[in-house]
C-alpha positions, 0 to 999 in steps of 0.5 A: 669910097662911097662909105665916107662922105666929106664933112666941110668942117675944117679946110685942112683936115679930112673929115667925114661922115660914115654911117654904120647903122642904117641899110647895109650894116654888113657892107659897112661894117666891112668897110669900116673895118677895112680902113681901120686894119690897113692903116699904119698910123693914127686914126679917129672915129667919133662914135654917135651918142644920139643912137646910144642914147636911142638905145637907151645906152645899151651895148647894142647901139653903142660903139661899133667895134668890128669882131673878128672870127678867130680863122678869118685873115684881112689881105692875107694877115690875121688882124687882133682888135683891142678895145680899151675903154673905162665904160665897157662895164666888165664888171656889173654882171655875169651878162655884162657883154649882152646886147641889152646891157648898159655898156659902150661895146657894140661888138659886130661879127664882120661876116654877119653883123650880128652881134657877138655877146662878150660876157665871160662863158659866152663866144670863147670870151674869159675874163682876166685881170691886169693891174690894180684895176683893170679887167680884161675879156678875151675870146678863143673864137674871136681875135678881140681883146676888150679891156675895162680900162682905168685910168689910175693904172694907165697914169700909174704905170708908163707900159700900161697899154703897150704890155696889155697889147704885147701879152694878147697879141700873136706873132705875125698879126696885125694889131687894130687898138682902138682907144676911148678918150676921155676917163681912159687916156684923157683925164677931163671931158670937154663936152660934159664939162668934167675936170679931173676931180670929175673923171676921177670920181667916177673912176672910183665909182665903177669899182666901188660896189654897194652890199645890201643888208636887206633889200631897200628902196632908193629915190634920188631927186624926181627920179622913179625909185628903184629896188636894191636887192643885191650887190652891184657897183655904184655908178651902174645903180647911178646909172639906172637911176639916172636913166640915160638923163645926162643933166642929173649925171653931169650935176652928180660928179661933185664932193658933196653930191657925191657924199650925200648919195654914198651916206644915203646907201649907208643907212642900208647897205655896207660899202666896199671895193670890188674883189675886196670883202672890207668895207669904207665909210664916206669919209675914207672913200674921200681919203682915197680919192684925194691920195690918187688926185695927188698921184694924178697931179705929180704925173701931169705936172712931169710933162705939162705938153701932155695936157692930162694924157697918160704917158702910157698911151704915147708909149704904146702909140709909138710901139703900134707905129713902130710896127706899122699897127693901126691905132683908131681914137674912138669916142663920144667925146669932143677930146679927140683933136686936143689929142691928135694934135698931141700924138700925130706925126702929122695932124693933118693927114689924121682921118675923122670919121664921124659915125651918123653925122646926120643923127647927132643933136645940135649940141653934139655937133656943135661942140664937134665943130668948135674943137677943130676951131679951139686950137691951131694946127702946128706947121708941117712937120719938117719931112726926112725919109729914105727911099727904098726901091724894089727895082733898079734906079739909074741917075741919068744925069746929075739933076735928073732921076729916071727908074729902069727895071720891070714893072713892079711897085717900086717901094720909096722912102724920102725925107725933107728938109735939107740938114739936119739929117742926124735927128730927122723929125719926120720919116716916111716910105713912099711908092711909086708905081711905074705902068711901063719902062718907058715912063721916067720917074719924072724928078729933077733932084739937087746932090746934096751930102747925105742924100737928094733934095727934089727940086722940081716934079715933072707933069706925066711922070711916075711921081706926080702920078703917085702923088695923085693915086696917094691924095685919093687913098683913105685916108690920104697917103704921102706925097713927094713935095719939092724940098724933100730929102731923098735918103735912100733908093734900093736900101743905098744912101747917100750920094 
């Protein structure tokens, strides 16, 4: 596919550049939507921080999210798109979804590529809340659900993501979920050098409100002075002061710095939690912070292998995979590979798309490459499956299979490994396409107690042809290998 340009970054992983900001952006958006919506497993998009920074960190240059008109379908099926991110900033103002507002969601109509304002009251969007700190915008005109996620809610509720998806999706729809990483499902950020403490501080500042007693001015470091006249989130005030300077933001998330900033604000304003009229002092804020940190440590200690990834992420991923829905990790950060290794059925098959890679800074390019070197790929998982064919399969002899019947596609499922059938580690479905009745399946098999082991794959047979087609797809689909165990053919199992 022309939209994807392979990047020679890792010898075993499909990693490609994808251009979503130049040229025919409508065509690129539609192809990107097609890739994502037709997937039935995990994909990764690393969005272009350089474009976002050039656009002054506004929604209009942020993470590209397809906006799907309510009456449209993809391959005859309605698609509902969810976007979970802690930085959508739905709580900032009445114009939180405007193109020029500082934010993380670049919502684009798949029929026009035009920006879609997702502020409450615009384009059919209304605002809901969930759990303790989560805000949701959903639309009657677009099949889009935008969630200002909260890592505190995600870590303390195992059904956090899956319950939100279940509430807003409709029967018969294909679900496409775009999921942020840092501060949404993972409470660390390697590219910013932020650990759990810093991520938590940033999260709490997102729903901490500064309430001026009268208009006042704020000066921080060498940054220009800002006048504060009305209520706003503390994090938005900080972002306005930083004006996109990552060095200021990077150095800010330390307790002594945050406490100094809050005490400065308290001279002319009150601080309180969004949605609650009660106020708090800086000491009370950090008391709450300490309580949350303890909760996060307790959950992480229960599953050390998750490495700070919320259990609710794994539960949602499992639910979507069972339903053959699509899920795309979408991040500016460089922890996507870490999540993939702990989430994917087979990390080697996960397509990584780097948005406008040619525009990236040297730092981002280096960090992107380094994440793939930080951890080794695990050994390929044992492959188990069963064939289910839409057609007739005749066993010609004890050693060879041959398909007969019409020219329709034949749906097969394969398993692999020999032994251990009771608890298969990897199960997949495989499609064999025969151009005519004369073409043999082209596989030599050995009978086992619970299936047929693939002993040889013949040249020019249907299996070899289907393998070549599957390897050319984006992302690559499954191929049948020698050693795989065929569990079912036409829903018939056993010998």
